[in-house]
C-alpha positions in Angstrom: -7.2 -17.6 -39.6 -6.0 -15.2 -42.4 -2.9 -13.3 -42.2 -4.9 -10.0 -41.6 -6.7 -11.5 -38.5 -5.8 -9.6 -35.4 -3.5 -11.5 -33.0 -5.1 -12.8 -29.9 -4.6 -10.3 -26.8 -3.5 -12.1 -23.6 -3.9 -10.9 -20.1 -0.2 -10.2 -19.8 -0.6 -7.9 -22.7 -3.4 -5.4 -21.3 -2.3 -2.0 -20.0 -4.0 -2.9 -16.9 -1.6 -5.8 -16.1 1.6 -3.9 -16.9 3.5 -2.9 -13.6 6.5 -0.7 -13.4 8.7 0.8 -10.6 7.4 4.0 -9.2 9.6 7.1 -9.8 11.5 8.0 -6.9 12.2 4.9 -5.5 16.0 4.6 -6.6 17.3 6.2 -3.3 15.9 3.3 -1.3 15.8 0.3 -3.8 19.2 0.8 -5.4 21.5 0.6 -2.4 19.2 -2.3 -1.0 19.6 -4.3 -4.1 23.2 -3.8 -4.5 23.6 -5.0 -0.9 21.5 -8.0 -1.7 23.7 -8.8 -4.8 26.9 -8.3 -3.0 26.1 -10.8 0.1 24.3 -13.2 -2.4 27.2 -13.6 -4.6 29.3 -13.8 -1.2 27.1 -16.6 0.1 27.9 -18.7 -2.9 31.4 -18.8 -1.9 30.9 -19.1 2.0 27.6 -20.2 3.9 28.4 -17.6 6.6 27.5 -14.7 4.2 23.9 -16.4 4.2 22.9 -14.6 7.4 23.4 -11.3 5.6 22.1 -12.5 2.0 18.9 -13.7 3.2 17.4 -10.9 5.0 18.7 -8.2 2.2 17.2 -10.5 -0.5 13.9 -10.3 1.5 14.2 -6.4 2.0 14.9 -6.1 -1.7 11.8 -8.2 -2.7 9.7 -6.4 -0.1 10.8 -3.1 -1.8 10.0 -4.3 -5.3 6.5 -5.1 -4.1 6.3 -1.7 -2.3 7.5 0.6 -5.1 5.1 -1.3 -7.8 3.2 1.3 -10.1 0.7 -0.8 -12.0 -1.1 0.9 -15.0 -4.7 2.2 -14.2 -7.7 3.0 -16.6 -9.4 6.2 -15.2 -13.0 6.5 -15.2 -14.3 9.2 -17.8 -16.3 11.3 -15.5 -16.3 12.4 -11.9 -13.7 12.9 -9.0 -11.5 9.6 -8.7 -9.6 8.6 -5.6 -6.1 9.7 -5.6 -5.0 6.7 -3.4 -5.2 3.2 -3.0 -6.1 2.2 0.5 -9.2 2.1 3.0 -11.5 5.4 3.5 -10.7 6.3 7.2 -13.3 9.3 7.6 -15.6 11.2 5.6 -16.1 14.7 7.2 -18.1 17.7 6.2 -15.7 21.0 6.5 -16.8 24.4 7.8 -16.7 26.1 4.2 -19.0 23.5 2.6 -16.5 21.1 1.3 -16.2 17.3 2.2 -13.0 15.6 3.3 -12.5 12.0 2.1 -9.4 10.6 4.1 -7.7 7.4 2.8 -5.4 5.6 4.8 -2.6 3.9 2.9 -1.0 0.8 4.6 2.7 -0.2 3.5 1.0 -3.0 1.5 -0.9 -0.5 -0.6 0.5 1.1 -4.1 1.8 4.4 -3.0 1.9 6.3 -6.2 -0.8 8.9 -6.1 -2.7 10.3 -9.0 -4.8 13.5 -9.9 -8.5 13.5 -8.8 -9.4 15.4 -12.1 -8.2 17.0 -15.4 -6.9 20.5 -14.8 -4.0 22.7 -13.9 -1.8 22.4 -10.6 -2.5 25.9 -9.4 -0.1 25.2 -6.3 2.0 22.6 -4.4 3.1 23.6 -1.0 5.4 21.4 1.2 4.6 21.8 5.0 6.8 20.4 8.0 5.2 18.7 10.7 5.6 15.5 12.9 5.4 11.9 12.0 2.6 10.3 14.1 0.9 7.2 12.7 -1.3 8.0 9.6 -4.5 6.5 10.9 -4.4 8.9 14.1 -6.6 12.1 14.1 -3.5 14.4 14.9 -1.5 13.1 11.4 -3.1 16.0 9.8 -0.5 18.0 11.4 2.2 15.8 10.2 4.7 16.3 7.4 2.8 16.8 4.3 2.4 18.2 0.7 -0.9 20.4 -0.1 -2.0 20.4 -3.7 -4.7 22.6 -5.2 -5.8 21.8 -8.6 -7.9 24.5 -10.9 -10.6 21.9 -12.7 -13.8 22.1 -14.3 -15.5 21.6 -11.1 -13.6 24.4 -9.3 -10.8 24.1 -7.0 -10.0 20.7 -5.5 -7.3 20.3 -2.5 -5.4 17.2 -2.0 -3.1 16.6 0.6 -0.5 14.0 0.7 0.2 13.0 4.6 3.3 11.1 5.8 3.2 8.9 8.7 5.4 7.2 11.2 7.5 5.4 8.8 6.7 7.4 5.9 8.9 10.3 6.1 9.3 11.5 2.5 6.7 12.5 0.0 8.1 13.1 -3.6 5.9 15.2 -5.8 6.2 14.5 -9.7 4.7 17.8 -11.0 5.1 21.6 -10.1 2.6 24.6 -10.1 1.6 25.6 -13.4 1.7 21.9 -14.9 -1.4 20.7 -16.8 -2.6 17.2 -15.6 -5.1 14.6 -16.7 -7.5 12.6 -14.5 -5.6 9.7 -13.1 -2.3 11.1 -13.9 0.5 10.2 -11.4 1.3 13.2 -9.2 3.6 11.8 -6.6 4.9 9.0 -4.2 4.8 8.8 -0.4 7.2 6.3 0.7 5.8 3.7 3.1 2.4 3.9 5.4 0.7 7.3 4.8 -2.7 9.1 4.2 -4.3 11.0 1.4 -7.1 13.7 1.9 -9.4 14.8 -1.1 -11.5 17.9 -0.4 -14.8 17.4 -2.6 -16.1 20.9 -3.6 -19.3 22.3 -1.8 -22.4 20.5 -2.9 -20.7 17.2 -4.0 -22.0 14.2 -2.3 -19.6 11.3 -1.7 -20.0 8.1 -3.2 -17.7 6.2 -1.0 -18.2 5.1 2.5 -16.2 4.7 5.5 -14.3 1.4 5.5 -14.5 1.1 1.7 -11.4 0.3 -0.3 -10.3 2.6 -3.0 -8.1 2.1 -6.1 -6.3 5.4 -7.3 -7.1 6.2 -11.0 -10.4 4.2 -10.8 -12.7 4.4 -7.9 -15.0 7.6 -8.2 -15.4 9.7 -4.9 -18.4 11.7 -6.0 -22.0 10.7 -6.5 -23.5 10.9 -10.2 
């Protein structure tokens, strides 16, 4: 092999395999990790501290998993899924749009992504309850309503908090330009994301189908 030959690329080097921590994780992760570190050091000196060290270390590991933020490769065309999870329902709306609701369990990645390239027209926080995200009444939960101005028209996206997820962290403000698949916010713990397809757009997903934010196409070609 000559010196000019490209170096072999391993799976570890690909953007798809790189994982970082989600923006907005620090208020939860840092105190837990510090507690785990302190109790872990204390356990090395006295076994009595192991009763505190083991659960805090386990909790820290769980939070590292929960707040993971893997890289994604957005599809070039179409409206893409904004959330990892399972399609909970597909409902025709009175104004001609179609709502695709995706349930996110605590095991899913909870960083949400823009469904299309465009401009954030508005970001509005609305107070509400905290019933389970899989419950129909969860549409009245604490939520953040996004409206995107895109080449396909206005697209509405709603981040909905659940029983455990009581904090939604938007990454962008109104007026921001956004690329398809770009990170727009985080919902801490189990929750739901609704995307409203424009009138005349047929959904390409089905109820029960798993979606990957930034990669699964929601609209049919």
